[in-house]
N, C-alpha and C positions, 0 to 999 in steps of 0.2 A: 533594535534587534532586527536582523534581516529575516526574510521569510524562510530562508534555509535554516537559520538558527531556530526559528519558531517550529519548523518541522522536527528538528532534532530534539528540542525540548518536549514537544508533544509525543514523540516516539518514546522517550524515556518515561514520561508520565503515564502513558497508556500501558507500557510494559510493566511498570511497577504496580498498576492497579489490576492487571490481568496476567499474573505470573504463570498461569497454566498454558498460555500461548507459547509456541516456539518462537525463537527470535525472528525467523522469516515471517511467521504469521503476524507477529506484532508490528513488524516494519510495514508490511503491506496494509494492514488495517489502519495504521497511522497515516500512511500515504493516502489511502482512500478517504478517510475522514477529514484530514487536513485539506486535501484537494477539494472536497465537497464544500467545506466551510469557506474556502477562498473564492471558489467559482460560483457558489450558491446554485450549483447544478450537480446532478448525480450521474450524468452521462459518462460512460467509461472513456470515450474519446476526448471529451472536454477536459476531464480530470487528468488524463494522461498527457495532454498537450501542456497544461499548466505545470505539471510536475516535471516534464521534460525540460521546459524552460528554466524552472526553478533549480533543478539539479544538474543541468547541462548534460542530460542523458538522451539516449535514443527514444523517441516517442513510441515507436512500435514495441520496443522491449518493455517499456513501462506499461503500455496497454496490455501486453501479454501477461505480465505479472498480475494486473488487476483482473483480467479475464480468468486466470487460473484460481484466483481467490474465490470465485463464484462456482467453481467446479467441484465435483466429488473427487476424493483422493484417487480413485481408480481411473478417472478421466484426465488426470494431470500428466504432463510430460515429466520424465525423470522417475527414478525408482524409489525415492525417499519421501514421497508425498505422505502427509499425515491425514488421518481421518479426524473429523470432529466427533467428539464423544459427548 
């Protein structure tokens, strides 16, 4: 199983166990936790670098998604951000 497949499987598992999360919330939480597990580091930049390589995506864009995960809904870009309840 590739690491990308592992991330997909982990995303499905996490979403099934946390159905109250929106799909974007579940995806970013899965990315964060999977990246931390692989790097054994919780730094946003380190996790973003690994995920960018793994997913063949822009590192800055992934880091922004991880950054916004940590923000309050009112501080996020875009109009559809959800609050944690």
